[in-house]
N, C-alpha and C positions, 0 to 999 in steps of 0.2 A: 805495431803500426796498424792503423785502421785503413780499410778500403772505403769507398763512397758510402756503402750501406752502414758501415760502422760509424762514420761521421753522423749520418742521419739518425741512427739509434741514440747516439749521445745527445744530440740536439733535442730529440723527442723528450728527453728527461727535463728539459727546460720549459716545456709546454704545460700550463696549469689549467685546472678545471675552470670552464667558463670563458676561456680566452677566445678572441677572434684573431686568427693568424693568417698572414699573407705569406705564401710560399713562392719564392723566386724560381727562375729557370735553373735546371741542373740538379745538383745534389739536394737542394732544399725540397724539391718535389717528392723525394723519397721519405721525408719526415712523416707524412701522413700514414705511411705503412707501419709505423712503430709507436704511435701514441698509445698510452695505456688504455685498456678497455673500460676502466672504472671511472674515467672522467669524460666530460662532454666538451668538445672543442669544435668551433666553426672555422673551417679553412676557406679563405677568400681568394679568388683569382681575379686579377684586374680586367680580364676579358669578360667578366660578368657572371661569376658563379659564387654562390655562398652555400657551403655545406658539402664541399668535396670530400670524398672518401679515399681509400687506397686505390692503387692502380688495378685495373680489371685483369682477370685471368685471361690467358690466351684463348681466343675464340669467343670471348664474351664482350669484346670491345664494341662501342657505339661511336662511329666516326663523327657524329654530331655533338658528342659530349667531350669537350677538350679543355685543357688548361691554357694558360697564357703562352706556354711553350709548344702548343699544338699537339700535346700528348693526350691520348685518350685517358679518361678518368672515370671513376664511379662517383655517384652522389649518394648522400645519406638521406634517410627520411626527413622531409621538411626542407630539403634544399630548394634554392630559388635561382632563377636566371634573370638577368637584367642588362640594360645597355651600359656602355662605357661611361656615360655621364654620371649615372647613379653609382657605378663602381668607384669612380674617382672622387665622387663626393664623400663616399665612405672613407677613402684613404686620406684625402685632404682635410676632411673634418675630424681626423684623429680618432676614428672609431675602431681602428685596428690596434690590438694590444701588443702584438709581437710581429715583427717582420723578419723573415729568414731569407738571406740573400747569398748568392755566390759572389766571388770577387776575384779579380786578377791581381790586385794589390790592396793592402791595408797599411796605413801609416800608424805610427805609435801614438799619434794624437787622435786617432779615430777616423781620419779621412779614408774614403773608399773610392777605388777606381774599378768599375766593373762593366763598362759599356763600350769602350772603343780602344782599339790599337791603331795608332796613326799609320796611314798607308794601306790599311785594309778596308774593304767595303763594309759598311754597316748601314742597316736600315733605319736606325735611329735609337734614341735612348730608351724608348719604351716607357714603362711605368716606373723604372728604377729611381729617377730623380724625384718623382712625387713621393714614393715610398720612403726614401731616406730623409726627405725634408719634413715629412709629417709624423713619422713614427718616433716614439720616445724610447722604444726598446728594440734594438737591431742586433741580431746575431748573424755572423758571417760563417758560412760553410765553405771550406776551401782546402786545397792542398797547401802544405807549408812551403814548398818550393816549386819552381816551374820545371819543365822538362830538361832544362840545362843544369838543374840543381841549384839555381839562384834563389835566394829567399824572396818570398812574396810578402813578408812582414817587415816593413821598411821604416827607416827614419822619416822619409818623405816619399810620397808616391811620385813615380816618374810618368805615369799615364794620365790622360785627362780625367779629372775628378768627376765623380757622380754626386758626392756629398762631402761636407766638411765637418769633422769632429762629431760624427753621428754614431759610429759603431761602438757598442757596449762590450760585446764578447765575441770571441772567435773560436771555432772548433775546427781543427785541422786533422790530418792523418797522424800527426805527432802529439798534439797537445790541446788543452783548453786554456785559453788566455783571456784575461780581462784587460780592457783599455783603461788606463788611469792617467792622472796628470804627471806621473813619473815614467810612463811608458807601458810596455806590455808586462802584466803580472802573470806569472806562470801558476795556474791553479791545479792542473792535472796533467799527467803524461799518459800516452797511449800504452797499451800492453806491449812489453818488450822494448820500449824506447827509454833511453836514459836521459837524464837531465842535461848531460853534456851534449848529446845529439841535438836536443832542442835548442840549446844555446848556440851551437855551431850553425844551425839552419835559420837563425833569426838575425837579420841585419839590424833591426831597430833595437832600442834600449829595452832590455829584459831584466826583470828583477824577481827575486824569490823571497817569500816570507814563510819560514817554517818548512815542514816536510811537504814534498810534492807527492801526492798520492796517485796511484795508478787508477785510470778510469775504470768504472764498473759498467760494462756494456751488457 
């Protein structure tokens, strides 16, 4: 089973040379720490940063340099800063190759709910709606089940939707899954996790083709 850093490490393997990537709040922000050194990637944050690097070491933080989740970050040579209007023109203009988001629920048809739990105070949807509406390649980083042990990979989302039919791939603490027109396709299993455990933790339709290999982290 993976922890949050393990999920980020596995997703980092999906990042390709030359990609422009938007990292959502939570687990996705860790991905920048694990991208291969032999490729060039531009990480974009909707608060107006292009060229984010890994998180700073303790004592080297600059409180004025933050990501969309208000976490301190580093920037790489050539990084730029700009206003929200330009940032969202990049997103809405489909100039981002890959979006990596967290989620509270994902449905088997690719619907995603990641911004609101009814009855709880929320400041707003933020950039999530724009990101899922504009990106062609969306990977979700999430835990497979909630704190009660209930599946977060569902036949149909119960929470307010952020986007419809947009998620392509999901990496959880248990597995890597692809969203298809037949439901969730199990691609890989986390170290020490059996196929039976993944099936038991998945409410939505799940199917398997051939051998399910263990993730290489």
